[in-house]
C-alpha positions as CSV (number, residue, x, y, z in Angstrom):
1,M,41.8,-131.0,-66.4
2,I,42.3,-128.6,-69.3
3,P,40.5,-125.7,-68.4
4,N,37.6,-123.8,-70.6
5,R,37.7,-127.0,-72.8
6,M,34.7,-127.3,-74.9
7,P,32.1,-129.8,-73.9
8,T,32.1,-133.0,-76.1
9,H,29.1,-135.3,-75.1
10,V,25.8,-135.8,-74.8
11,V,24.6,-137.1,-71.2
12,V,21.5,-138.9,-70.7
13,G,20.1,-140.1,-67.3
14,V,19.0,-143.5,-67.5
15,D,16.7,-145.7,-64.7
16,D,15.4,-148.8,-63.7
17,H,11.7,-148.8,-65.0
18,G,11.7,-148.0,-68.3
19,S,10.7,-144.4,-68.1
20,A,14.0,-143.0,-69.7
21,D,14.0,-145.6,-72.7
22,D,12.4,-142.8,-74.9
23,A,15.2,-140.0,-73.7
24,L,17.9,-142.7,-74.3
25,D,16.9,-143.3,-77.8
26,W,16.6,-139.6,-78.2
27,A,19.7,-138.9,-76.8
28,T,21.8,-141.6,-78.9
29,A,20.4,-140.3,-82.1
30,E,21.2,-136.8,-81.4
31,A,24.5,-137.7,-79.9
32,A,24.7,-139.6,-83.8
33,A,23.7,-136.7,-85.4
34,R,26.0,-134.1,-83.6
35,G,29.0,-136.7,-84.2
36,C,29.9,-136.9,-80.4
37,P,30.4,-139.5,-77.5
38,L,27.1,-140.4,-75.6
39,R,27.6,-140.8,-71.7
40,L,24.9,-142.7,-70.1
41,V,24.5,-141.8,-66.3
42,H,22.3,-143.9,-63.3
43,A,22.2,-142.7,-60.4
44,F,21.4,-145.1,-56.9
45,Q,21.1,-145.1,-53.3
46,P,20.8,-148.3,-51.5
47,P,18.7,-149.2,-48.6
48,L,20.3,-148.8,-45.4
49,P,17.8,-150.4,-42.9
50,A,18.6,-150.0,-39.9
51,D,19.0,-153.0,-36.8
52,P,16.5,-153.8,-34.4
53,Y,18.0,-150.7,-32.2
54,G,18.5,-148.4,-34.8
55,A,21.7,-147.7,-34.1
56,V,24.2,-149.8,-36.9
57,P,22.9,-149.6,-41.1
58,A,22.8,-153.2,-42.3
59,T,25.0,-153.5,-45.3
60,G,24.2,-156.8,-46.8
61,G,21.9,-155.0,-49.4
62,I,24.6,-153.2,-51.3
63,P,26.5,-155.4,-53.5
64,L,23.1,-156.6,-54.4
65,A,21.8,-153.3,-55.3
66,W,25.6,-152.2,-56.9
67,A,25.0,-155.2,-59.2
68,E,21.0,-154.4,-60.1
69,A,22.6,-151.0,-60.9
70,D,25.2,-152.2,-63.2
71,E,22.6,-154.3,-65.1
72,V,20.4,-151.3,-65.8
73,L,23.8,-149.7,-67.5
74,A,24.4,-152.9,-69.6
75,R,21.1,-152.6,-70.7
76,A,20.9,-149.3,-71.4
77,M,24.3,-149.7,-73.2
78,A,23.0,-152.6,-75.6
79,R,19.8,-150.2,-76.2
80,A,22.1,-147.5,-77.4
81,R,24.6,-149.3,-79.3
82,S,20.9,-151.0,-81.2
83,V,20.1,-147.6,-82.1
84,A,23.6,-146.4,-83.1
85,P,26.6,-149.0,-83.6
86,D,29.3,-146.6,-84.4
87,I,29.2,-144.2,-81.4
88,H,31.3,-143.9,-78.6
89,V,29.4,-144.8,-75.7
90,T,30.5,-144.6,-71.8
91,T,28.6,-145.2,-68.6
92,R,28.8,-143.8,-65.1
93,L,27.4,-145.2,-62.3
94,R,26.9,-143.0,-59.5
95,Q,25.7,-143.6,-55.7
96,A,23.8,-140.6,-55.2
97,S,20.7,-138.8,-55.4
98,A,19.5,-138.9,-59.3
99,A,19.4,-134.5,-59.5
100,R,22.9,-134.3,-58.1
101,A,24.4,-137.0,-60.0
102,L,22.9,-135.8,-63.4
103,L,24.0,-132.2,-62.3
104,D,27.4,-133.5,-61.7
105,E,27.7,-135.1,-65.1
106,A,26.0,-131.9,-67.0
107,R,29.4,-129.7,-66.0
108,D,31.2,-130.6,-69.1
109,A,28.6,-131.6,-71.3
110,R,27.2,-130.4,-74.6
111,L,23.7,-131.2,-73.8
112,L,21.6,-133.5,-71.1
113,V,18.9,-135.4,-71.7
114,L,16.2,-136.5,-69.4
115,G,13.2,-138.6,-69.0
116,R,9.5,-138.2,-67.7
117,R,6.6,-139.9,-67.6
118,S,3.0,-138.7,-67.5
119,R,2.6,-139.9,-63.4
120,R,-0.3,-138.2,-61.2
121,G,0.1,-138.6,-57.7
122,L,3.2,-138.4,-55.1
123,R,5.7,-140.4,-57.0
124,G,4.6,-138.2,-60.0
125,L,5.2,-135.3,-58.3
126,L,8.8,-136.2,-57.3
127,S,9.9,-137.2,-60.7
128,R,8.6,-133.7,-61.9
129,S,10.7,-132.2,-59.3
130,V,13.9,-134.0,-60.3
131,T,13.2,-132.5,-63.7
132,G,12.6,-129.4,-62.5
133,Q,15.7,-129.3,-60.3
134,V,18.0,-130.2,-63.2
135,A,16.6,-128.2,-65.8
136,A,16.8,-125.1,-63.4
137,R,20.3,-125.3,-62.1
138,S,22.1,-127.3,-64.9
139,G,25.1,-125.6,-66.8
140,C,24.3,-126.9,-70.1
141,P,20.9,-127.1,-71.9
142,V,18.5,-129.8,-71.0
143,V,16.0,-131.6,-73.3
144,V,13.1,-133.5,-71.5
145,I,11.6,-136.4,-73.4
146,R,8.0,-137.1,-72.3
147,T,7.2,-141.1,-73.1
148,S,6.0,-141.7,-76.0
149,R,2.9,-143.9,-74.6
150,G,-0.4,-141.8,-74.8
151,L,0.6,-138.6,-76.9
152,D,-0.7,-137.4,-79.8
153,A,1.7,-138.4,-83.0
154,S,0.0,-135.5,-84.8
155,S,1.3,-136.8,-88.0
156,S,-0.6,-134.6,-90.3
157,L,1.4,-131.5,-88.8
158,L,4.1,-130.7,-90.9
159,P,7.5,-131.2,-88.6
160,R,9.4,-128.3,-87.3
161,V,11.1,-126.7,-84.5
162,V,9.3,-124.2,-82.5
163,V,10.7,-121.5,-80.0
164,G,9.1,-119.2,-77.4
165,V,10.0,-115.6,-77.8
166,D,9.4,-112.9,-75.3
167,A,10.7,-109.4,-75.0
168,A,13.9,-109.8,-72.6
169,E,17.3,-110.7,-73.8
170,S,16.8,-114.3,-72.1
171,C,15.3,-115.7,-75.1
172,T,18.5,-115.2,-77.7
173,P,20.4,-118.0,-76.7
174,A,17.2,-120.4,-76.8
175,V,15.9,-118.7,-80.8
176,G,19.9,-119.5,-81.5
177,Y,19.6,-122.9,-80.1
178,A,16.3,-123.2,-82.3
179,F,18.0,-122.2,-85.3
180,Q,20.8,-125.0,-84.8
181,A,18.3,-127.3,-84.2
182,A,16.3,-126.7,-87.2
183,H,19.3,-126.4,-89.1
184,Q,20.5,-129.7,-87.9
185,R,16.9,-131.7,-88.9
186,G,16.7,-129.8,-92.0
187,V,13.0,-128.5,-91.4
188,P,11.7,-124.9,-90.6
189,L,11.5,-122.9,-87.5
190,I,8.6,-121.2,-85.9
191,A,9.0,-118.4,-83.3
192,V,5.8,-118.0,-81.1
193,H,5.4,-114.5,-79.4
194,A,2.3,-114.2,-77.2
195,W,0.9,-110.5,-76.8
196,S,-1.9,-108.9,-75.1
197,P,-3.1,-105.3,-75.0
198,D,-1.9,-102.8,-72.9
199,P,-3.3,-102.6,-69.8
200,P,-5.1,-98.9,-68.4
201,A,-2.8,-96.3,-68.1
202,D,-5.2,-94.6,-65.5
203,L,-8.2,-94.6,-63.5
204,E,-10.5,-94.0,-66.6
205,A,-9.5,-97.4,-68.2
206,V,-7.5,-95.4,-71.2
207,T,-5.3,-98.1,-73.5
208,A,-3.6,-97.7,-76.2
209,P,-5.0,-99.2,-79.8
210,A,-4.6,-103.0,-79.8
211,A,-3.0,-102.5,-83.1
212,L,0.0,-100.6,-81.6
213,A,0.9,-103.5,-79.1
214,E,0.5,-106.1,-81.8
215,A,2.6,-104.0,-84.0
216,R,5.5,-103.7,-80.9
217,A,5.1,-107.8,-80.2
218,G,6.1,-108.2,-84.3
219,D,8.7,-105.8,-84.0
220,T,10.1,-107.9,-80.8
221,L,9.7,-111.0,-83.0
222,E,11.2,-109.8,-85.9
223,R,14.5,-108.9,-83.7
224,A,15.0,-111.8,-82.4
225,L,14.7,-113.8,-85.7
226,D,17.2,-110.8,-87.5
227,R,19.7,-111.8,-84.6
228,W,20.2,-115.4,-85.8
229,Q,18.8,-115.5,-89.3
230,S,22.3,-114.4,-90.9
231,E,23.9,-117.5,-88.9
232,F,21.6,-120.1,-90.4
233,P,20.3,-118.7,-93.8
234,S,19.3,-122.1,-95.1
235,V,16.6,-122.2,-92.4
236,S,13.0,-121.2,-93.4
237,A,12.2,-119.4,-90.2
238,H,8.2,-118.2,-89.6
239,A,6.6,-115.7,-86.9
240,A,3.7,-116.4,-85.0
241,L,1.9,-114.0,-83.1
242,V,-1.0,-115.0,-80.9
243,R,-2.8,-113.0,-78.6
244,G,-3.4,-114.6,-75.2
245,D,-1.5,-117.1,-72.9
246,P,2.0,-117.7,-74.1
247,A,1.7,-121.4,-72.2
248,H,-1.5,-122.4,-74.2
249,A,0.4,-121.1,-77.2
250,L,3.4,-123.1,-77.1
251,I,1.5,-126.2,-76.4
252,G,-0.8,-125.7,-78.9
253,Q,2.7,-125.5,-81.2
254,S,4.4,-128.7,-79.3
255,R,1.8,-131.2,-81.3
256,G,3.9,-133.0,-84.1
257,A,6.9,-130.7,-83.5
258,A,10.5,-132.0,-83.7
259,L,11.5,-130.0,-80.8
260,L,10.3,-127.0,-78.5
261,V,13.0,-124.9,-77.2
262,V,11.9,-122.4,-74.0
263,G,14.4,-119.8,-72.3
264,T,15.5,-119.1,-69.0
265,R,16.5,-115.8,-67.4
266,R,19.5,-114.9,-65.6
267,R,21.0,-117.2,-62.9
268,G,19.5,-115.5,-59.8
269,Q,16.0,-116.0,-61.9
270,V,16.1,-119.8,-63.1
271,M,14.7,-121.7,-60.8
272,R,11.7,-119.3,-60.3
273,T,11.3,-118.9,-64.5
274,V,11.6,-122.8,-64.8
275,R,9.0,-123.2,-61.8
276,G,6.6,-120.1,-63.1
277,S,3.7,-120.9,-64.6
278,V,4.4,-120.8,-68.3
279,S,7.5,-123.3,-68.0
280,L,6.3,-125.8,-65.5
281,T,2.9,-125.9,-67.8
282,V,4.7,-126.3,-70.8
283,L,7.0,-129.0,-69.3
284,R,4.1,-130.9,-68.3
285,H,1.6,-130.5,-71.2
286,A,3.6,-129.9,-74.5
287,Q,3.4,-133.0,-76.8
288,S,7.0,-132.8,-78.0
289,P,10.6,-132.9,-76.7
290,V,11.2,-129.8,-74.7
291,A,14.6,-128.4,-74.7
292,I,15.5,-125.8,-71.8
293,I,18.0,-123.2,-72.8
294,R,19.6,-121.1,-69.9
295,H,20.6,-117.9,-70.1
296,G,24.2,-117.2,-70.9
297,S,24.4,-120.6,-73.1
298,T,27.0,-120.4,-76.0
299,V,25.5,-121.8,-79.7
300,T,28.4,-122.8,-81.4
301,S,27.3,-124.4,-84.7
302,R,27.5,-122.5,-87.8
303,S,27.3,-124.4,-90.8
304,P,26.2,-124.2,-94.5
305,A,23.6,-126.1,-96.0
306,S,21.0,-126.4,-98.6
307,P,17.9,-124.0,-98.3
308,G,14.9,-125.9,-96.8
309,D,11.7,-126.1,-98.8
310,E,8.9,-123.5,-97.9
311,Q,6.1,-125.1,-95.9
312,R,2.7,-124.0,-95.5
313,W,1.4,-123.1,-92.2
314,A,-2.0,-121.8,-92.9
315,R,-3.5,-125.3,-91.7
316,D,-1.4,-124.9,-88.3
317,G,-4.1,-122.4,-86.9
318,A,-5.3,-122.7,-83.7
319,G,-5.3,-119.0,-83.1
320,F,-2.1,-117.8,-84.7
321,R,-1.3,-115.7,-87.2
322,I,1.6,-116.6,-89.4
323,I,3.1,-113.9,-90.6
324,P,5.9,-113.7,-94.0
325,R,9.0,-112.6,-92.5
326,N,10.1,-108.8,-93.0
327,R,6.7,-107.7,-93.7
328,R,5.3,-104.3,-92.6
329,W,3.6,-104.2,-89.4
330,P,0.2,-102.4,-88.4
331,A,0.7,-99.5,-87.2
């Protein structure tokens, strides 16, 4: 094994009940756009019923389980070929839990793509649990694709990449990934930052003016965008300030978006961040693919492209204040 080699392929998890079909299509198109190989991963755990005395597991069903798992991968391979006939596709069949298999395969991947259905009850909870585990622990960026059935296509909204920005440095890789995604797709980028007035500083409930809190939020947003604008000068980047809940802001902007990008914090905080109220709410309710970018991820793409067209954002409202770049913020 070559140490420190660059990841070269996109990994997508496939299953036997169709919930990953949209994820497979998305991952195939992404691999084709990036010019890299695609790896299809299917995990299964054969049933091991015990004998009448509960002592020796029966093994008769194992060959059948393997055959069924092979068939799942064969169908996935055929579907990937129909989407992008020219890309290099490989398969991996793993006898393990889904989370373990996907995390192992993601170690040397450029991107991991997961599918998720909108389901209620215990089965839906378990499915979201796998998604949360993998997203929290993966060593590469993770994109979660919700099935298109029942989603609002929002065809009247302009296609764009949306990224959530906070005051922490943990959002830096996420913003970079969002710029890269917008550059690759030739669409604008909209960076969303939610803010709220400062809490009272004393028992007399004396607070700083709301305009000051908004100004600081605007400066945070500008710094996050300035860090990457020079790397991707062709991307038309827009700053969106919203006073209120960040999860609601991001979910609102996800309608009709090509991709919604969120970041995680440092290694010791990743699990708590992904399972936290904002990230978990976004994963459950976003109306677009969601990319989860772990702190420490590297954005490597830097290639010129023709400048993107300026887009009209006035009709995109929903409580947002869309700000022209490099303006003077209110004092």
